[in-house]
C-alpha positions as CSV (number, residue, x, y, z in Angstrom):
1,M,0.0,0.0,0.0
2,Q,1.3,3.4,-0.7
3,T,0.1,6.6,0.8
4,G,1.3,9.6,-1.0
5,S,4.8,8.7,-2.2
6,Q,5.5,6.1,0.6
7,N,4.7,2.4,0.4
8,V,3.3,1.2,3.8
9,G,2.8,-2.5,3.1
10,T,1.9,-5.1,0.5
11,T,-0.5,-7.9,1.0
12,F,-0.4,-11.3,-0.6
13,S,-3.1,-13.9,-0.3
14,L,-4.5,-17.1,-1.8
15,S,-8.1,-15.7,-1.4
16,H,-8.3,-13.1,-4.1
17,V,-11.9,-12.1,-3.3
18,G,-11.2,-11.1,0.3
19,L,-7.9,-9.5,-0.7
20,E,-9.5,-7.4,-3.3
21,E,-12.2,-6.2,-0.9
22,L,-9.5,-5.2,1.6
23,A,-7.5,-3.5,-1.1
24,Q,-10.5,-1.5,-2.2
25,Q,-11.2,-0.4,1.3
26,L,-7.6,0.7,1.8
27,R,-7.6,2.6,-1.5
28,R,-10.9,4.3,-0.5
29,D,-10.2,5.0,3.2
30,M,-6.5,5.6,3.2
31,R,-6.0,6.7,-0.4
32,A,-3.3,4.1,-0.6
33,F,-1.7,2.5,-3.6
34,V,-2.4,-1.2,-3.1
35,K,-1.0,-4.0,-5.3
36,T,-2.4,-7.4,-4.8
37,L,-0.8,-10.7,-5.9
38,V,-2.3,-14.2,-5.6
39,A,0.0,-17.1,-4.9
40,D,0.0,-20.6,-3.4
41,L,3.0,-20.4,-1.2
42,G,3.1,-24.2,-0.9
43,N,3.8,-24.4,-4.7
44,P,7.5,-24.1,-5.4
45,A,7.0,-22.1,-8.6
46,D,4.6,-19.6,-6.9
47,L,6.9,-19.2,-3.9
48,K,9.9,-18.6,-6.3
49,N,7.9,-15.9,-8.2
50,M,6.8,-14.3,-4.9
51,T,10.3,-14.3,-3.6
52,K,11.6,-12.6,-6.7
53,T,8.8,-10.0,-6.6
54,I,9.5,-9.2,-2.9
55,A,13.3,-8.9,-3.6
56,A,12.7,-6.6,-6.5
57,E,10.0,-4.4,-5.0
58,N,11.8,-1.6,-3.2
59,R,8.5,0.2,-2.2
60,I,7.6,-2.4,0.5
61,M,8.0,-1.0,3.9
62,M,6.8,-4.0,5.9
63,L,6.3,-7.6,5.3
64,V,3.9,-9.6,7.5
65,N,4.3,-13.3,7.1
66,N,1.0,-14.8,8.2
67,T,1.1,-18.1,6.3
68,R,-0.8,-21.0,7.6
69,A,-1.6,-24.6,6.7
70,S,-2.7,-27.2,9.2
71,K,-4.1,-30.6,9.5
72,F,-5.3,-31.3,13.0
73,A,-5.5,-35.0,13.7
74,P,-3.6,-37.7,15.5
75,S,-0.1,-37.9,14.0
76,V,-0.7,-41.5,12.7
77,K,-3.6,-40.2,10.7
78,V,-1.8,-37.3,9.0
79,L,-0.3,-38.2,5.7
80,L,3.3,-37.3,5.2
81,A,2.3,-35.2,2.2
82,E,0.2,-33.1,4.5
83,V,3.1,-32.7,7.0
84,D,5.3,-31.7,4.1
85,R,2.7,-29.1,3.0
86,Q,2.6,-27.6,6.5
87,M,6.4,-27.5,6.6
88,D,6.5,-25.7,3.2
89,V,3.8,-23.2,4.0
90,N,4.4,-22.5,7.7
91,A,8.2,-22.6,7.8
92,G,9.7,-22.6,4.3
93,A,7.7,-19.8,2.7
94,P,8.1,-17.2,5.6
95,T,11.9,-18.0,5.6
96,H,12.2,-17.4,1.9
97,L,10.1,-14.2,1.9
98,S,11.8,-12.8,5.0
99,L,15.3,-13.3,3.5
100,A,14.2,-12.0,0.1
101,A,13.0,-8.7,1.7
102,L,16.0,-8.3,4.0
103,P,18.5,-6.6,1.7
104,C,16.0,-3.9,0.7
105,F,14.9,-3.5,4.3
106,K,18.4,-3.0,5.5
107,E,18.9,-0.1,3.2
108,R,15.6,1.6,4.1
109,D,15.0,0.9,7.8
110,R,12.0,-1.3,7.2
111,G,10.8,-4.5,8.7
112,T,9.3,-7.9,8.9
113,I,6.7,-9.4,11.3
114,N,6.5,-13.1,11.3
115,I,3.4,-14.8,12.8
116,G,4.0,-18.0,14.7
117,S,1.6,-19.6,17.2
118,V,1.5,-20.1,20.9
119,L,0.9,-23.7,19.9
120,S,4.6,-23.9,19.2
121,F,5.1,-23.8,23.0
122,Y,1.8,-25.2,24.3
123,A,1.1,-28.0,21.7
124,R,-2.1,-29.9,22.1
125,S,-2.8,-33.4,21.0
126,S,-3.5,-33.6,17.3
127,T,-1.4,-30.5,16.5
128,T,2.0,-32.1,16.3
129,A,3.0,-31.0,12.8
130,Y,1.4,-27.6,13.0
131,S,3.0,-26.9,16.3
132,G,6.3,-28.0,15.1
133,T,6.2,-25.9,11.9
134,K,5.0,-22.8,13.8
135,G,7.8,-23.4,16.3
136,Y,10.3,-22.9,13.4
137,M,9.2,-19.3,13.3
138,L,11.6,-18.8,16.2
139,F,14.2,-18.3,13.5
140,T,12.9,-14.7,13.7
141,L,14.6,-14.2,17.0
142,S,18.0,-15.2,15.5
143,L,17.3,-13.0,12.5
144,Q,16.5,-10.1,14.9
145,Q,19.9,-10.5,16.6
146,E,21.7,-10.7,13.3
147,V,20.3,-7.5,11.9
148,G,20.3,-5.6,15.1
149,C,18.5,-2.3,14.9
150,D,19.1,-1.9,11.1
151,V,15.8,-3.7,10.4
152,F,12.6,-4.1,12.4
153,V,12.1,-7.8,12.9
154,K,9.4,-9.1,15.2
155,L,7.8,-12.5,16.1
156,V,4.1,-12.5,17.1
157,L,2.7,-15.7,18.8
158,P,-1.0,-15.4,19.0
159,A,-3.1,-17.8,21.0
160,T,-6.6,-18.8,20.1
161,T,-8.0,-16.4,17.5
162,A,-11.4,-16.1,15.8
163,T,-10.4,-17.4,12.4
164,E,-11.4,-20.2,10.1
165,I,-8.6,-22.4,11.6
166,G,-11.0,-23.6,14.1
167,T,-12.4,-23.4,17.6
168,W,-11.4,-25.2,20.8
169,R,-14.8,-26.6,21.5
170,G,-17.2,-29.1,20.1
171,N,-16.4,-31.1,17.0
172,E,-14.6,-28.3,15.2
173,G,-11.0,-27.1,15.0
174,V,-8.1,-28.7,16.9
175,G,-8.5,-32.5,17.1
176,S,-11.3,-32.8,14.6
177,G,-9.2,-33.8,11.7
178,H,-10.2,-30.8,9.7
179,D,-7.9,-29.3,7.1
180,H,-7.1,-25.6,7.3
181,D,-5.0,-24.1,4.6
182,S,-5.1,-20.4,4.0
183,R,-1.6,-20.3,2.5
184,R,-1.7,-16.6,2.7
185,L,0.8,-13.9,3.4
186,S,-0.8,-10.7,4.5
């Protein structure tokens, strides 16, 4: 998004409809320049293209990695392909995108916020792969030490949130075996 001559963020998402609605609202309410891109960050070709785009786009002032893929079920019931998908989307994509943005951010005093999950510390039954992949986001702490105060780098670990990833009660959400895969970076 760009207000005036300054870019204040860029949003990437798999859900183009919701993304376009947000982009229109930001254009209208903030008079911001908003560029939307749709990508499946679990797809190597899409991730490579997104990484190149972020590395080349010098107007981005902040990158928020909020990628998420999950399969909540007992570990023996989760296919290895689903575990690989969670590793690619929850750990691989944010790493690639953070590192792609880093050179530009170092030059311009900009930053990255990576979204992990409190489940990386307080894993529940049926969240093994998800909790592990979100725990990988702790790489943000090392990255923060590496860049010092040249780049704003933060890790956010939300607890239960009101999202489509599920609820903690009834037959929904964690432990239900439901798939949740937003694969979005916003």
